[in-house]
C-alpha positions as CSV (number, residue, x, y, z in Angstrom):
1,M,54.2,-15.8,33.4
2,Y,53.2,-12.3,34.4
3,D,53.6,-9.7,31.7
4,I,55.3,-6.6,33.1
5,Y,54.0,-4.5,30.3
6,L,50.3,-4.7,31.3
7,K,49.2,-1.3,32.4
8,Y,46.0,0.3,33.5
9,H,44.2,2.5,31.1
10,L,42.0,5.2,32.6
11,V,38.7,5.8,30.9
12,K,36.3,8.6,31.6
13,W,33.1,7.7,33.5
14,V,30.9,9.2,30.8
15,K,32.3,6.7,28.3
16,I,31.8,3.8,30.7
17,C,28.2,4.7,31.2
18,K,27.4,4.7,27.5
19,S,25.5,1.8,26.0
20,K,27.5,-1.1,24.5
21,N,26.2,-0.1,21.1
22,K,27.8,3.3,21.4
23,G,31.2,2.0,22.6
24,G,30.7,2.0,26.3
25,L,30.3,-0.7,28.9
26,G,26.6,-0.3,29.5
27,I,26.9,0.5,33.2
28,K,24.1,2.6,34.6
29,D,25.0,6.1,35.8
30,L,23.7,6.0,39.4
31,R,24.0,9.7,39.9
32,K,21.5,10.4,37.1
33,M,19.2,7.7,38.4
34,N,19.2,9.0,41.9
35,L,18.6,12.5,40.6
36,G,15.6,11.3,38.6
37,L,14.3,9.4,41.7
38,F,14.5,12.5,43.9
39,C,12.9,14.7,41.2
40,K,10.1,12.1,41.0
41,C,9.6,12.4,44.8
42,W,9.2,16.2,44.5
43,W,6.7,15.7,41.6
44,K,4.7,13.2,43.6
45,L,4.8,15.5,46.7
46,E,3.4,18.3,44.6
47,R,0.8,16.4,42.5
48,E,-0.5,13.5,44.4
49,E,-2.5,13.1,47.6
50,G,-1.6,10.3,50.0
51,L,-0.5,9.5,53.5
52,W,3.2,10.1,53.0
53,Q,2.5,13.3,51.2
54,E,0.4,14.6,54.1
55,I,3.1,13.6,56.6
56,V,5.9,15.3,54.7
57,K,3.8,18.5,54.0
58,S,2.8,18.9,57.7
59,K,6.3,18.1,59.0
60,Y,8.5,20.0,56.6
61,L,6.4,22.4,54.4
62,H,4.2,24.0,57.0
63,N,1.8,25.2,54.4
64,K,4.6,26.9,52.4
65,S,5.5,26.4,48.7
66,I,8.4,24.1,47.9
67,V,10.4,27.1,46.7
68,S,10.4,28.8,50.1
69,V,11.3,25.9,52.3
70,T,14.8,26.0,53.9
71,H,17.0,23.4,55.6
72,K,17.0,23.2,59.4
73,Q,19.3,21.3,61.7
74,T,16.4,19.0,62.8
75,D,15.7,17.8,59.2
76,S,16.2,14.2,58.2
77,P,19.1,13.4,55.9
78,I,16.7,12.3,53.1
79,W,14.9,15.7,53.3
80,Y,18.2,17.5,53.2
81,D,19.1,15.5,50.0
82,L,15.7,16.4,48.5
83,L,16.4,20.0,49.2
84,K,19.7,19.8,47.3
85,V,17.8,18.5,44.2
86,R,15.0,21.0,44.4
87,D,16.6,23.6,42.2
88,I,17.1,21.0,39.4
89,Y,13.5,20.0,39.8
90,L,12.3,23.6,39.6
91,Q,14.3,24.5,36.5
92,G,12.3,26.0,33.7
93,R,9.0,26.0,35.6
94,G,6.6,28.8,36.2
95,I,4.1,29.5,38.9
96,R,0.4,29.3,38.5
97,F,-1.2,32.2,40.3
98,K,-4.3,30.6,41.8
99,N,-5.2,32.4,45.0
100,G,-1.6,33.7,45.6
101,E,-1.4,32.5,49.2
102,K,1.7,30.4,48.6
103,T,3.2,32.8,45.9
104,R,5.9,35.0,47.3
105,F,5.5,38.5,46.0
106,W,9.2,39.3,45.6
107,Y,10.9,35.9,45.0
108,D,8.5,34.0,42.7
109,P,8.1,34.8,38.9
110,W,4.3,35.2,39.1
111,L,3.9,38.5,37.3
112,Y,6.6,38.3,34.6
113,D,8.9,35.5,33.5
114,K,11.4,36.7,36.1
115,S,10.8,37.5,39.8
116,I,10.2,41.1,40.8
117,L,13.4,40.9,42.8
118,A,15.4,40.0,39.7
119,I,13.8,42.8,37.7
120,V,14.0,45.6,40.3
121,P,16.5,44.7,43.0
122,A,16.7,48.3,44.3
123,L,13.1,48.2,45.3
124,F,13.6,44.9,47.2
125,I,16.5,46.4,49.1
126,L,14.5,49.4,50.2
127,C,11.3,47.4,51.0
128,D,10.3,46.7,54.6
129,Q,8.1,43.7,53.8
130,K,10.3,41.0,52.2
131,E,8.4,37.9,53.1
132,V,4.9,38.7,51.9
133,S,2.5,36.7,49.7
134,A,1.1,38.0,46.5
135,A,-2.5,37.5,47.7
136,D,-1.9,39.8,50.7
137,V,-0.6,42.6,48.5
138,K,-3.4,42.1,46.0
139,S,-6.2,42.1,48.5
140,G,-4.7,45.2,50.3
141,Q,-4.1,43.5,53.6
142,I,-0.5,44.5,53.4
143,Q,0.7,47.8,52.0
144,I,4.3,47.7,50.8
145,T,6.3,50.4,52.4
146,F,9.9,51.5,51.8
147,R,12.6,52.8,54.2
148,R,13.1,56.0,52.3
149,W,11.5,58.1,49.5
150,L,11.8,56.5,46.1
151,T,13.4,58.4,43.2
152,D,11.4,59.1,40.1
153,D,13.1,56.2,38.3
154,L,12.0,53.7,41.0
155,Q,8.5,55.1,41.3
156,S,7.9,54.5,37.6
157,C,8.8,50.8,38.0
C-alpha cells in the first residue's frame, strides 16, 4: 500500500556533490568540471603550439593578447563560452613584459601589481591614446597626449 506520509526532502547540490565518505552521494559537479575544461583550453591555447591553436589564434585573437579580445556577433558559441571563463582563468596572474607588443599600456598590470588605469584613473580619462601598447610608448613611437593641461598632482604621478 502507498504510504501517504512519504515526502520529498530537498538537499543542497553542494551536499550531493560531496564524496560518499563525507556524507554526500558522490555525484560529480559538472559545472566545476566544465570550468576546469575551459580553463585548460585557455592554458593550451597560450602555452602549446599546434594546428588548432594556430587556427584559433588567427581567427579570433588577430595577434592580440587574450586579455584584450572581445566578443563579436560572428563568434562561435564555444568561443563565446571560452570568453565567459577567461576572467576566472586570468585570476591571480601577472604579465611578463617581453617585448611589450601585446601588453596594453593602460589596462594590463605590467609596471605595478595593478594596471595604470586602476592606479591613476584620472590620467586615463584625460588621455587621447587609450589603446596603445607598452612597447610603442617605451620606444617613443607614440607620445601620450592629454586633452587638457594636467594639474600638479597628476603631473607628479
